[in-house]
PyMOL CGO cylinders between C-alpha atoms (Angstrom):
from pymol import cmd
from pymol.cgo import CYLINDER

trace = [
    CYLINDER, 30.27, -2.35, 7.48, 32.08, -4.87, 5.03, 0.3, 1, 1, 1, 1, 1, 1,
    CYLINDER, 32.08, -4.87, 5.03, 32.56, -3.50, 1.64, 0.3, 1, 1, 1, 1, 1, 1,
    CYLINDER, 32.56, -3.50, 1.64, 29.97, -5.60, -0.65, 0.3, 1, 1, 1, 1, 1, 1,
    CYLINDER, 29.97, -5.60, -0.65, 26.36, -5.45, -1.91, 0.3, 1, 1, 1, 1, 1, 1,
    CYLINDER, 26.36, -5.45, -1.91, 24.02, -7.80, -2.60, 0.3, 1, 1, 1, 1, 1, 1,
    CYLINDER, 24.02, -7.80, -2.60, 22.17, -9.12, -6.04, 0.3, 1, 1, 1, 1, 1, 1,
    CYLINDER, 22.17, -9.12, -6.04, 19.28, -11.23, -5.50, 0.3, 1, 1, 1, 1, 1, 1,
    CYLINDER, 19.28, -11.23, -5.50, 17.02, -12.50, -8.26, 0.3, 1, 1, 1, 1, 1, 1,
    CYLINDER, 17.02, -12.50, -8.26, 14.55, -14.73, -7.55, 0.3, 1, 1, 1, 1, 1, 1,
    CYLINDER, 14.55, -14.73, -7.55, 11.27, -15.98, -9.00, 0.3, 1, 1, 1, 1, 1, 1,
    CYLINDER, 11.27, -15.98, -9.00, 8.39, -16.67, -5.85, 0.3, 1, 1, 1, 1, 1, 1,
    CYLINDER, 8.39, -16.67, -5.85, 9.47, -18.97, -2.78, 0.3, 1, 1, 1, 1, 1, 1,
    CYLINDER, 9.47, -18.97, -2.78, 7.97, -15.76, -0.48, 0.3, 1, 1, 1, 1, 1, 1,
    CYLINDER, 7.97, -15.76, -0.48, 8.98, -17.49, 2.61, 0.3, 1, 1, 1, 1, 1, 1,
    CYLINDER, 8.98, -17.49, 2.61, 12.12, -18.91, 1.83, 0.3, 1, 1, 1, 1, 1, 1,
    CYLINDER, 12.12, -18.91, 1.83, 13.53, -14.62, -0.13, 0.3, 1, 1, 1, 1, 1, 1,
    CYLINDER, 13.53, -14.62, -0.13, 11.76, -13.64, 3.70, 0.3, 1, 1, 1, 1, 1, 1,
    CYLINDER, 11.76, -13.64, 3.70, 14.24, -16.32, 5.83, 0.3, 1, 1, 1, 1, 1, 1,
    CYLINDER, 14.24, -16.32, 5.83, 16.94, -15.96, 3.36, 0.3, 1, 1, 1, 1, 1, 1,
    CYLINDER, 16.94, -15.96, 3.36, 17.35, -11.89, 4.06, 0.3, 1, 1, 1, 1, 1, 1,
    CYLINDER, 17.35, -11.89, 4.06, 16.28, -12.49, 7.62, 0.3, 1, 1, 1, 1, 1, 1,
    CYLINDER, 16.28, -12.49, 7.62, 19.20, -14.80, 8.44, 0.3, 1, 1, 1, 1, 1, 1,
    CYLINDER, 19.20, -14.80, 8.44, 21.42, -12.29, 6.21, 0.3, 1, 1, 1, 1, 1, 1,
    CYLINDER, 21.42, -12.29, 6.21, 20.29, -9.06, 7.75, 0.3, 1, 1, 1, 1, 1, 1,
    CYLINDER, 20.29, -9.06, 7.75, 21.08, -10.88, 10.93, 0.3, 1, 1, 1, 1, 1, 1,
    CYLINDER, 21.08, -10.88, 10.93, 24.88, -11.02, 10.50, 0.3, 1, 1, 1, 1, 1, 1,
    CYLINDER, 24.88, -11.02, 10.50, 24.75, -7.79, 7.63, 0.3, 1, 1, 1, 1, 1, 1,
    CYLINDER, 24.75, -7.79, 7.63, 22.36, -5.01, 9.58, 0.3, 1, 1, 1, 1, 1, 1,
    CYLINDER, 22.36, -5.01, 9.58, 23.31, -1.93, 6.62, 0.3, 1, 1, 1, 1, 1, 1,
    CYLINDER, 23.31, -1.93, 6.62, 24.76, -3.74, 4.08, 0.3, 1, 1, 1, 1, 1, 1,
    CYLINDER, 24.76, -3.74, 4.08, 22.93, -2.80, 0.65, 0.3, 1, 1, 1, 1, 1, 1,
    CYLINDER, 22.93, -2.80, 0.65, 20.20, -5.78, -1.39, 0.3, 1, 1, 1, 1, 1, 1,
    CYLINDER, 20.20, -5.78, -1.39, 18.90, -5.47, -4.48, 0.3, 1, 1, 1, 1, 1, 1,
    CYLINDER, 18.90, -5.47, -4.48, 16.14, -7.53, -4.81, 0.3, 1, 1, 1, 1, 1, 1,
    CYLINDER, 16.14, -7.53, -4.81, 14.13, -8.06, -8.59, 0.3, 1, 1, 1, 1, 1, 1,
    CYLINDER, 14.13, -8.06, -8.59, 11.69, -10.61, -9.33, 0.3, 1, 1, 1, 1, 1, 1,
    CYLINDER, 11.69, -10.61, -9.33, 11.65, -11.89, -12.18, 0.3, 1, 1, 1, 1, 1, 1,
    CYLINDER, 11.65, -11.89, -12.18, 8.62, -11.65, -13.52, 0.3, 1, 1, 1, 1, 1, 1,
    CYLINDER, 8.62, -11.65, -13.52, 7.14, -13.65, -10.62, 0.3, 1, 1, 1, 1, 1, 1,
    CYLINDER, 7.14, -13.65, -10.62, 5.92, -13.25, -7.10, 0.3, 1, 1, 1, 1, 1, 1,
    CYLINDER, 5.92, -13.25, -7.10, 5.92, -9.34, -5.15, 0.3, 1, 1, 1, 1, 1, 1,
    CYLINDER, 5.92, -9.34, -5.15, 7.85, -9.14, -2.83, 0.3, 1, 1, 1, 1, 1, 1,
    CYLINDER, 7.85, -9.14, -2.83, 6.58, -5.53, -1.87, 0.3, 1, 1, 1, 1, 1, 1,
    CYLINDER, 6.58, -5.53, -1.87, 6.23, -7.02, 1.64, 0.3, 1, 1, 1, 1, 1, 1,
    CYLINDER, 6.23, -7.02, 1.64, 9.95, -7.39, 2.11, 0.3, 1, 1, 1, 1, 1, 1,
    CYLINDER, 9.95, -7.39, 2.11, 11.00, -4.05, 0.72, 0.3, 1, 1, 1, 1, 1, 1,
    CYLINDER, 11.00, -4.05, 0.72, 10.33, -1.43, 4.01, 0.3, 1, 1, 1, 1, 1, 1,
    CYLINDER, 10.33, -1.43, 4.01, 11.07, -4.85, 6.60, 0.3, 1, 1, 1, 1, 1, 1,
    CYLINDER, 11.07, -4.85, 6.60, 14.77, -5.40, 4.87, 0.3, 1, 1, 1, 1, 1, 1,
    CYLINDER, 14.77, -5.40, 4.87, 15.30, -1.97, 3.96, 0.3, 1, 1, 1, 1, 1, 1,
    CYLINDER, 15.30, -1.97, 3.96, 16.33, -3.25, 0.72, 0.3, 1, 1, 1, 1, 1, 1,
    CYLINDER, 16.33, -3.25, 0.72, 16.19, -1.92, -3.47, 0.3, 1, 1, 1, 1, 1, 1,
    CYLINDER, 16.19, -1.92, -3.47, 13.15, -3.64, -5.01, 0.3, 1, 1, 1, 1, 1, 1,
    CYLINDER, 13.15, -3.64, -5.01, 12.15, -4.35, -8.79, 0.3, 1, 1, 1, 1, 1, 1,
    CYLINDER, 12.15, -4.35, -8.79, 9.73, -6.44, -10.68, 0.3, 1, 1, 1, 1, 1, 1,
    CYLINDER, 9.73, -6.44, -10.68, 11.11, -7.08, -13.84, 0.3, 1, 1, 1, 1, 1, 1,
    CYLINDER, 11.11, -7.08, -13.84, 8.02, -7.35, -16.47, 0.3, 1, 1, 1, 1, 1, 1,
    CYLINDER, 8.02, -7.35, -16.47, 10.48, -10.62, -18.49, 0.3, 1, 1, 1, 1, 1, 1,
    CYLINDER, 10.48, -10.62, -18.49, 11.15, -13.66, -17.12, 0.3, 1, 1, 1, 1, 1, 1,
    CYLINDER, 11.15, -13.66, -17.12, 13.76, -15.07, -17.97, 0.3, 1, 1, 1, 1, 1, 1,
    CYLINDER, 13.76, -15.07, -17.97, 15.27, -18.57, -15.79, 0.3, 1, 1, 1, 1, 1, 1,
    CYLINDER, 15.27, -18.57, -15.79, 11.75, -20.09, -16.41, 0.3, 1, 1, 1, 1, 1, 1,
    CYLINDER, 11.75, -20.09, -16.41, 11.91, -23.64, -14.46, 0.3, 1, 1, 1, 1, 1, 1,
    CYLINDER, 11.91, -23.64, -14.46, 15.40, -22.50, -13.21, 0.3, 1, 1, 1, 1, 1, 1,
    CYLINDER, 15.40, -22.50, -13.21, 17.33, -22.56, -16.90, 0.3, 1, 1, 1, 1, 1, 1,
    CYLINDER, 17.33, -22.56, -16.90, 17.95, -20.05, -18.54, 0.3, 1, 1, 1, 1, 1, 1,
    CYLINDER, 17.95, -20.05, -18.54, 15.99, -18.89, -21.93, 0.3, 1, 1, 1, 1, 1, 1,
    CYLINDER, 15.99, -18.89, -21.93, 18.27, -19.33, -24.17, 0.3, 1, 1, 1, 1, 1, 1,
    CYLINDER, 18.27, -19.33, -24.17, 21.14, -15.91, -25.13, 0.3, 1, 1, 1, 1, 1, 1,
    CYLINDER, 21.14, -15.91, -25.13, 17.95, -13.34, -25.13, 0.3, 1, 1, 1, 1, 1, 1,
    CYLINDER, 17.95, -13.34, -25.13, 17.84, -14.97, -21.50, 0.3, 1, 1, 1, 1, 1, 1,
    CYLINDER, 17.84, -14.97, -21.50, 21.49, -14.50, -20.43, 0.3, 1, 1, 1, 1, 1, 1,
    CYLINDER, 21.49, -14.50, -20.43, 22.04, -11.08, -21.71, 0.3, 1, 1, 1, 1, 1, 1,
    CYLINDER, 22.04, -11.08, -21.71, 19.30, -10.05, -19.80, 0.3, 1, 1, 1, 1, 1, 1,
    CYLINDER, 19.30, -10.05, -19.80, 20.56, -11.79, -16.40, 0.3, 1, 1, 1, 1, 1, 1,
    CYLINDER, 20.56, -11.79, -16.40, 24.33, -9.67, -17.09, 0.3, 1, 1, 1, 1, 1, 1,
    CYLINDER, 24.33, -9.67, -17.09, 21.91, -6.41, -17.78, 0.3, 1, 1, 1, 1, 1, 1,
    CYLINDER, 21.91, -6.41, -17.78, 20.80, -6.78, -14.47, 0.3, 1, 1, 1, 1, 1, 1,
    CYLINDER, 20.80, -6.78, -14.47, 23.24, -6.82, -12.37, 0.3, 1, 1, 1, 1, 1, 1,
    CYLINDER, 23.24, -6.82, -12.37, 24.95, -4.44, -14.53, 0.3, 1, 1, 1, 1, 1, 1,
    CYLINDER, 24.95, -4.44, -14.53, 21.83, -2.30, -12.94, 0.3, 1, 1, 1, 1, 1, 1,
    CYLINDER, 21.83, -2.30, -12.94, 22.73, -3.42, -9.71, 0.3, 1, 1, 1, 1, 1, 1,
    CYLINDER, 22.73, -3.42, -9.71, 26.69, -2.62, -9.79, 0.3, 1, 1, 1, 1, 1, 1,
    CYLINDER, 26.69, -2.62, -9.79, 25.80, 0.80, -11.26, 0.3, 1, 1, 1, 1, 1, 1,
    CYLINDER, 25.80, 0.80, -11.26, 23.57, 1.21, -8.61, 0.3, 1, 1, 1, 1, 1, 1,
    CYLINDER, 23.57, 1.21, -8.61, 26.11, 0.28, -5.95, 0.3, 1, 1, 1, 1, 1, 1,
    CYLINDER, 26.11, 0.28, -5.95, 29.15, 1.81, -4.42, 0.3, 1, 1, 1, 1, 1, 1,
    CYLINDER, 29.15, 1.81, -4.42, 30.85, -1.05, -2.93, 0.3, 1, 1, 1, 1, 1, 1,
    CYLINDER, 30.85, -1.05, -2.93, 33.84, -2.77, -4.28, 0.3, 1, 1, 1, 1, 1, 1,
    CYLINDER, 33.84, -2.77, -4.28, 31.95, -6.61, -3.42, 0.3, 1, 1, 1, 1, 1, 1,
    CYLINDER, 31.95, -6.61, -3.42, 28.99, -8.10, -4.90, 0.3, 1, 1, 1, 1, 1, 1,
    CYLINDER, 28.99, -8.10, -4.90, 27.84, -10.88, -3.07, 0.3, 1, 1, 1, 1, 1, 1,
    CYLINDER, 27.84, -10.88, -3.07, 25.10, -13.19, -5.58, 0.3, 1, 1, 1, 1, 1, 1,
    CYLINDER, 25.10, -13.19, -5.58, 22.35, -14.18, -3.42, 0.3, 1, 1, 1, 1, 1, 1,
    CYLINDER, 22.35, -14.18, -3.42, 19.52, -16.50, -3.70, 0.3, 1, 1, 1, 1, 1, 1,
    CYLINDER, 19.52, -16.50, -3.70, 16.38, -17.58, -1.96, 0.3, 1, 1, 1, 1, 1, 1,
    CYLINDER, 16.38, -17.58, -1.96, 18.08, -20.87, -0.92, 0.3, 1, 1, 1, 1, 1, 1,
    CYLINDER, 18.08, -20.87, -0.92, 21.28, -19.25, 0.30, 0.3, 1, 1, 1, 1, 1, 1,
    CYLINDER, 21.28, -19.25, 0.30, 21.59, -19.88, 4.27, 0.3, 1, 1, 1, 1, 1, 1,
    CYLINDER, 21.59, -19.88, 4.27, 23.93, -16.91, 6.00, 0.3, 1, 1, 1, 1, 1, 1,
    CYLINDER, 23.93, -16.91, 6.00, 25.22, -18.39, 9.14, 0.3, 1, 1, 1, 1, 1, 1,
    CYLINDER, 25.22, -18.39, 9.14, 28.35, -15.87, 9.91, 0.3, 1, 1, 1, 1, 1, 1,
    CYLINDER, 28.35, -15.87, 9.91, 30.60, -12.91, 9.14, 0.3, 1, 1, 1, 1, 1, 1,
    CYLINDER, 30.60, -12.91, 9.14, 33.11, -13.29, 6.12, 0.3, 1, 1, 1, 1, 1, 1,
    CYLINDER, 33.11, -13.29, 6.12, 36.37, -12.98, 7.39, 0.3, 1, 1, 1, 1, 1, 1,
    CYLINDER, 36.37, -12.98, 7.39, 38.27, -13.05, 3.93, 0.3, 1, 1, 1, 1, 1, 1,
    CYLINDER, 38.27, -13.05, 3.93, 37.54, -12.06, 0.67, 0.3, 1, 1, 1, 1, 1, 1,
    CYLINDER, 37.54, -12.06, 0.67, 38.62, -13.59, -2.77, 0.3, 1, 1, 1, 1, 1, 1,
    CYLINDER, 38.62, -13.59, -2.77, 42.36, -12.90, -3.80, 0.3, 1, 1, 1, 1, 1, 1,
    CYLINDER, 42.36, -12.90, -3.80, 40.97, -13.00, -7.26, 0.3, 1, 1, 1, 1, 1, 1,
    CYLINDER, 40.97, -13.00, -7.26, 38.36, -10.92, -9.41, 0.3, 1, 1, 1, 1, 1, 1,
    CYLINDER, 38.36, -10.92, -9.41, 35.92, -13.29, -8.65, 0.3, 1, 1, 1, 1, 1, 1,
    CYLINDER, 35.92, -13.29, -8.65, 34.70, -17.09, -6.47, 0.3, 1, 1, 1, 1, 1, 1,
    CYLINDER, 34.70, -17.09, -6.47, 32.61, -19.31, -5.90, 0.3, 1, 1, 1, 1, 1, 1,
    CYLINDER, 32.61, -19.31, -5.90, 32.16, -22.62, -4.33, 0.3, 1, 1, 1, 1, 1, 1,
    CYLINDER, 32.16, -22.62, -4.33, 33.57, -25.12, -6.75, 0.3, 1, 1, 1, 1, 1, 1,
    CYLINDER, 33.57, -25.12, -6.75, 34.95, -25.59, -9.68, 0.3, 1, 1, 1, 1, 1, 1,
    CYLINDER, 34.95, -25.59, -9.68, 32.97, -27.92, -12.25, 0.3, 1, 1, 1, 1, 1, 1,
    CYLINDER, 32.97, -27.92, -12.25, 34.75, -28.62, -15.76, 0.3, 1, 1, 1, 1, 1, 1,
    CYLINDER, 34.75, -28.62, -15.76, 33.84, -26.37, -18.77, 0.3, 1, 1, 1, 1, 1, 1,
    CYLINDER, 33.84, -26.37, -18.77, 33.76, -28.39, -22.00, 0.3, 1, 1, 1, 1, 1, 1,
    CYLINDER, 33.76, -28.39, -22.00, 37.51, -29.78, -23.26, 0.3, 1, 1, 1, 1, 1, 1,
    CYLINDER, 37.51, -29.78, -23.26, 36.59, -27.22, -26.63, 0.3, 1, 1, 1, 1, 1, 1,
    CYLINDER, 36.59, -27.22, -26.63, 35.63, -23.79, -24.33, 0.3, 1, 1, 1, 1, 1, 1,
    CYLINDER, 35.63, -23.79, -24.33, 38.84, -24.69, -21.95, 0.3, 1, 1, 1, 1, 1, 1,
    CYLINDER, 38.84, -24.69, -21.95, 40.93, -24.17, -24.75, 0.3, 1, 1, 1, 1, 1, 1,
    CYLINDER, 40.93, -24.17, -24.75, 39.44, -21.26, -26.19, 0.3, 1, 1, 1, 1, 1, 1,
    CYLINDER, 39.44, -21.26, -26.19, 39.48, -19.51, -22.92, 0.3, 1, 1, 1, 1, 1, 1,
    CYLINDER, 39.48, -19.51, -22.92, 42.63, -20.61, -21.97, 0.3, 1, 1, 1, 1, 1, 1,
    CYLINDER, 42.63, -20.61, -21.97, 44.09, -19.04, -25.45, 0.3, 1, 1, 1, 1, 1, 1,
    CYLINDER, 44.09, -19.04, -25.45, 42.18, -15.50, -24.32, 0.3, 1, 1, 1, 1, 1, 1,
    CYLINDER, 42.18, -15.50, -24.32, 43.04, -15.70, -20.55, 0.3, 1, 1, 1, 1, 1, 1,
    CYLINDER, 43.04, -15.70, -20.55, 46.94, -16.12, -19.44, 0.3, 1, 1, 1, 1, 1, 1,
    CYLINDER, 46.94, -16.12, -19.44, 45.55, -17.00, -15.94, 0.3, 1, 1, 1, 1, 1, 1,
    CYLINDER, 45.55, -17.00, -15.94, 45.12, -20.22, -15.06, 0.3, 1, 1, 1, 1, 1, 1,
    CYLINDER, 45.12, -20.22, -15.06, 41.44, -20.85, -16.13, 0.3, 1, 1, 1, 1, 1, 1,
    CYLINDER, 41.44, -20.85, -16.13, 40.24, -23.01, -12.91, 0.3, 1, 1, 1, 1, 1, 1,
    CYLINDER, 40.24, -23.01, -12.91, 36.34, -23.81, -14.44, 0.3, 1, 1, 1, 1, 1, 1,
    CYLINDER, 36.34, -23.81, -14.44, 33.35, -22.65, -13.12, 0.3, 1, 1, 1, 1, 1, 1,
    CYLINDER, 33.35, -22.65, -13.12, 30.72, -22.28, -9.96, 0.3, 1, 1, 1, 1, 1, 1,
    CYLINDER, 30.72, -22.28, -9.96, 29.32, -18.42, -10.15, 0.3, 1, 1, 1, 1, 1, 1,
    CYLINDER, 29.32, -18.42, -10.15, 25.45, -20.50, -8.63, 0.3, 1, 1, 1, 1, 1, 1,
    CYLINDER, 25.45, -20.50, -8.63, 24.64, -18.21, -5.81, 0.3, 1, 1, 1, 1, 1, 1,
    CYLINDER, 24.64, -18.21, -5.81, 27.50, -17.82, -2.62, 0.3, 1, 1, 1, 1, 1, 1,
    CYLINDER, 27.50, -17.82, -2.62, 29.02, -16.41, -5.23, 0.3, 1, 1, 1, 1, 1, 1,
    CYLINDER, 29.02, -16.41, -5.23, 31.23, -13.14, -5.40, 0.3, 1, 1, 1, 1, 1, 1,
    CYLINDER, 31.23, -13.14, -5.40, 32.37, -11.07, -7.67, 0.3, 1, 1, 1, 1, 1, 1,
    CYLINDER, 32.37, -11.07, -7.67, 34.48, -7.54, -7.37, 0.3, 1, 1, 1, 1, 1, 1,
    CYLINDER, 34.48, -7.54, -7.37, 31.94, -4.44, -8.76, 0.3, 1, 1, 1, 1, 1, 1,
    CYLINDER, 31.94, -4.44, -8.76, 34.12, -2.14, -10.86, 0.3, 1, 1, 1, 1, 1, 1,
    CYLINDER, 34.12, -2.14, -10.86, 36.01, -5.29, -12.38, 0.3, 1, 1, 1, 1, 1, 1,
    CYLINDER, 36.01, -5.29, -12.38, 31.90, -6.71, -13.57, 0.3, 1, 1, 1, 1, 1, 1,
    CYLINDER, 31.90, -6.71, -13.57, 31.19, -2.96, -14.70, 0.3, 1, 1, 1, 1, 1, 1,
    CYLINDER, 31.19, -2.96, -14.70, 34.52, -2.68, -16.68, 0.3, 1, 1, 1, 1, 1, 1,
    CYLINDER, 34.52, -2.68, -16.68, 33.75, -6.56, -18.62, 0.3, 1, 1, 1, 1, 1, 1,
    CYLINDER, 33.75, -6.56, -18.62, 30.31, -4.64, -19.53, 0.3, 1, 1, 1, 1, 1, 1,
    CYLINDER, 30.31, -4.64, -19.53, 31.63, -1.95, -21.57, 0.3, 1, 1, 1, 1, 1, 1,
    CYLINDER, 31.63, -1.95, -21.57, 32.65, -5.23, -23.16, 0.3, 1, 1, 1, 1, 1, 1,
    CYLINDER, 32.65, -5.23, -23.16, 29.17, -7.13, -23.75, 0.3, 1, 1, 1, 1, 1, 1,
    CYLINDER, 29.17, -7.13, -23.75, 28.98, -6.85, -27.80, 0.3, 1, 1, 1, 1, 1, 1,
    CYLINDER, 28.98, -6.85, -27.80, 32.20, -8.58, -27.95, 0.3, 1, 1, 1, 1, 1, 1,
    CYLINDER, 32.20, -8.58, -27.95, 30.42, -10.85, -25.56, 0.3, 1, 1, 1, 1, 1, 1,
    CYLINDER, 30.42, -10.85, -25.56, 29.62, -13.42, -28.78, 0.3, 1, 1, 1, 1, 1, 1,
    CYLINDER, 29.62, -13.42, -28.78, 27.33, -16.87, -26.64, 0.3, 1, 1, 1, 1, 1, 1,
    CYLINDER, 27.33, -16.87, -26.64, 26.14, -18.18, -29.93, 0.3, 1, 1, 1, 1, 1, 1,
    CYLINDER, 26.14, -18.18, -29.93, 29.82, -18.83, -30.20, 0.3, 1, 1, 1, 1, 1, 1,
    CYLINDER, 29.82, -18.83, -30.20, 30.33, -20.15, -27.20, 0.3, 1, 1, 1, 1, 1, 1,
    CYLINDER, 30.33, -20.15, -27.20, 27.48, -22.39, -27.28, 0.3, 1, 1, 1, 1, 1, 1,
    CYLINDER, 27.48, -22.39, -27.28, 28.72, -24.23, -30.14, 0.3, 1, 1, 1, 1, 1, 1,
    CYLINDER, 28.72, -24.23, -30.14, 31.76, -25.27, -27.71, 0.3, 1, 1, 1, 1, 1, 1,
    CYLINDER, 31.76, -25.27, -27.71, 29.60, -25.85, -24.13, 0.3, 1, 1, 1, 1, 1, 1,
    CYLINDER, 29.60, -25.85, -24.13, 26.13, -25.68, -24.98, 0.3, 1, 1, 1, 1, 1, 1,
    CYLINDER, 26.13, -25.68, -24.98, 25.67, -25.19, -21.02, 0.3, 1, 1, 1, 1, 1, 1,
    CYLINDER, 25.67, -25.19, -21.02, 26.11, -22.09, -21.31, 0.3, 1, 1, 1, 1, 1, 1,
    CYLINDER, 26.11, -22.09, -21.31, 22.79, -20.28, -22.74, 0.3, 1, 1, 1, 1, 1, 1,
    CYLINDER, 22.79, -20.28, -22.74, 21.44, -23.40, -19.99, 0.3, 1, 1, 1, 1, 1, 1,
    CYLINDER, 21.44, -23.40, -19.99, 22.48, -22.21, -16.37, 0.3, 1, 1, 1, 1, 1, 1,
    CYLINDER, 22.48, -22.21, -16.37, 23.69, -18.85, -15.19, 0.3, 1, 1, 1, 1, 1, 1,
    CYLINDER, 23.69, -18.85, -15.19, 26.68, -19.78, -13.44, 0.3, 1, 1, 1, 1, 1, 1,
    CYLINDER, 26.68, -19.78, -13.44, 28.65, -21.07, -16.59, 0.3, 1, 1, 1, 1, 1, 1,
    CYLINDER, 28.65, -21.07, -16.59, 28.04, -17.70, -18.75, 0.3, 1, 1, 1, 1, 1, 1,
    CYLINDER, 28.04, -17.70, -18.75, 29.27, -15.61, -14.96, 0.3, 1, 1, 1, 1, 1, 1,
    CYLINDER, 29.27, -15.61, -14.96, 32.23, -17.61, -15.02, 0.3, 1, 1, 1, 1, 1, 1,
    CYLINDER, 32.23, -17.61, -15.02, 32.96, -17.33, -18.77, 0.3, 1, 1, 1, 1, 1, 1,
    CYLINDER, 32.96, -17.33, -18.77, 32.24, -13.69, -18.87, 0.3, 1, 1, 1, 1, 1, 1,
    CYLINDER, 32.24, -13.69, -18.87, 35.10, -12.50, -16.29, 0.3, 1, 1, 1, 1, 1, 1,
    CYLINDER, 35.10, -12.50, -16.29, 38.03, -15.32, -18.06, 0.3, 1, 1, 1, 1, 1, 1,
    CYLINDER, 38.03, -15.32, -18.06, 37.05, -14.51, -21.17, 0.3, 1, 1, 1, 1, 1, 1,
    CYLINDER, 37.05, -14.51, -21.17, 38.05, -9.91, -20.14, 0.3, 1, 1, 1, 1, 1, 1,
    CYLINDER, 38.05, -9.91, -20.14, 41.21, -11.93, -19.19, 0.3, 1, 1, 1, 1, 1, 1,
    CYLINDER, 41.21, -11.93, -19.19, 40.33, -12.08, -14.87, 0.3, 1, 1, 1, 1, 1, 1,
    CYLINDER, 40.33, -12.08, -14.87, 40.47, -14.61, -12.83, 0.3, 1, 1, 1, 1, 1, 1,
    CYLINDER, 40.47, -14.61, -12.83, 38.26, -17.36, -10.66, 0.3, 1, 1, 1, 1, 1, 1,
    CYLINDER, 38.26, -17.36, -10.66, 39.04, -19.27, -7.71, 0.3, 1, 1, 1, 1, 1, 1,
    CYLINDER, 39.04, -19.27, -7.71, 37.51, -21.26, -4.95, 0.3, 1, 1, 1, 1, 1, 1,
    CYLINDER, 37.51, -21.26, -4.95, 36.05, -18.90, -2.25, 0.3, 1, 1, 1, 1, 1, 1,
    CYLINDER, 36.05, -18.90, -2.25, 35.64, -21.10, 1.22, 0.3, 1, 1, 1, 1, 1, 1,
    CYLINDER, 35.64, -21.10, 1.22, 32.92, -18.98, 2.94, 0.3, 1, 1, 1, 1, 1, 1,
    CYLINDER, 32.92, -18.98, 2.94, 30.58, -21.04, 1.20, 0.3, 1, 1, 1, 1, 1, 1,
    CYLINDER, 30.58, -21.04, 1.20, 29.19, -24.70, 1.14, 0.3, 1, 1, 1, 1, 1, 1,
    CYLINDER, 29.19, -24.70, 1.14, 26.79, -26.99, -0.28, 0.3, 1, 1, 1, 1, 1, 1,
    CYLINDER, 26.79, -26.99, -0.28, 26.48, -30.14, 1.88, 0.3, 1, 1, 1, 1, 1, 1,
    CYLINDER, 26.48, -30.14, 1.88, 23.80, -31.00, -0.33, 0.3, 1, 1, 1, 1, 1, 1,
    CYLINDER, 23.80, -31.00, -0.33, 26.83, -31.22, -3.27, 0.3, 1, 1, 1, 1, 1, 1,
    CYLINDER, 26.83, -31.22, -3.27, 29.40, -33.01, -0.33, 0.3, 1, 1, 1, 1, 1, 1,
    CYLINDER, 29.40, -33.01, -0.33, 30.98, -29.71, -0.76, 0.3, 1, 1, 1, 1, 1, 1,
    CYLINDER, 30.98, -29.71, -0.76, 32.63, -27.93, 2.66, 0.3, 1, 1, 1, 1, 1, 1,
    CYLINDER, 32.63, -27.93, 2.66, 34.44, -25.38, 3.99, 0.3, 1, 1, 1, 1, 1, 1,
    CYLINDER, 34.44, -25.38, 3.99, 35.99, -24.51, 7.42, 0.3, 1, 1, 1, 1, 1, 1,
    CYLINDER, 35.99, -24.51, 7.42, 33.76, -21.93, 9.33, 0.3, 1, 1, 1, 1, 1, 1,
    CYLINDER, 33.76, -21.93, 9.33, 32.06, -20.82, 5.73, 0.3, 1, 1, 1, 1, 1, 1,
    CYLINDER, 32.06, -20.82, 5.73, 29.76, -18.12, 6.65, 0.3, 1, 1, 1, 1, 1, 1,
    CYLINDER, 29.76, -18.12, 6.65, 27.49, -18.94, 3.97, 0.3, 1, 1, 1, 1, 1, 1,
    CYLINDER, 27.49, -18.94, 3.97, 25.30, -21.91, 2.46, 0.3, 1, 1, 1, 1, 1, 1,
    CYLINDER, 25.30, -21.91, 2.46, 24.38, -23.02, -0.44, 0.3, 1, 1, 1, 1, 1, 1,
    CYLINDER, 24.38, -23.02, -0.44, 20.84, -24.81, -1.67, 0.3, 1, 1, 1, 1, 1, 1,
    CYLINDER, 20.84, -24.81, -1.67, 19.19, -24.46, 1.44, 0.3, 1, 1, 1, 1, 1, 1,
    CYLINDER, 19.19, -24.46, 1.44, 16.03, -25.74, 0.68, 0.3, 1, 1, 1, 1, 1, 1,
    CYLINDER, 16.03, -25.74, 0.68, 13.89, -26.05, 3.61, 0.3, 1, 1, 1, 1, 1, 1,
    CYLINDER, 13.89, -26.05, 3.61, 11.44, -23.43, 3.20, 0.3, 1, 1, 1, 1, 1, 1,
    CYLINDER, 11.44, -23.43, 3.20, 10.85, -24.48, -0.55, 0.3, 1, 1, 1, 1, 1, 1,
]
cmd.load_cgo(trace, "trace")
């Protein structure tokens, strides 16, 4: 078993979630999975079927696919932190119900966090991050199909009180609107590196990697 666990948060799309987990289990029958319902559908029917940890949250933090402001982002990070506390794997893979598993991971990133692309930050935020981090600030892209070091996230979360989203939002308002931006920033602002991981591709955005193990934005069962 490769040394990673899975965090997946969903709202509805029970059929898509079922298919996503089925395809994942075809290749990774034993890796631990934690599924959260974002105060949406009940996914109890999938617990025994795929041997997963499951919780239905009482608060919806991603209404219509966007973060519900700073409070939503902090809750999002808290939920990931709880997954990291639950597992003892080296890595955490960020799954979504539109991530299709196609094979076995051939290599893990050389950085603490990695995703499928590098969208640019607004210049003010980019300059601020460069002042906080001696590593190259590549951009953001930690959507479904991303991966990060579990212990690194736990270490970062020890400083959650200094993660000042209202101030960061002034530099780039998108940070409280989309989950992939604050998660990437969370690692960078704590001194860690983000890179592109060629194990996940997204054909819908013309992002291709040879022999990738995962595909993001697979919407067949939506």
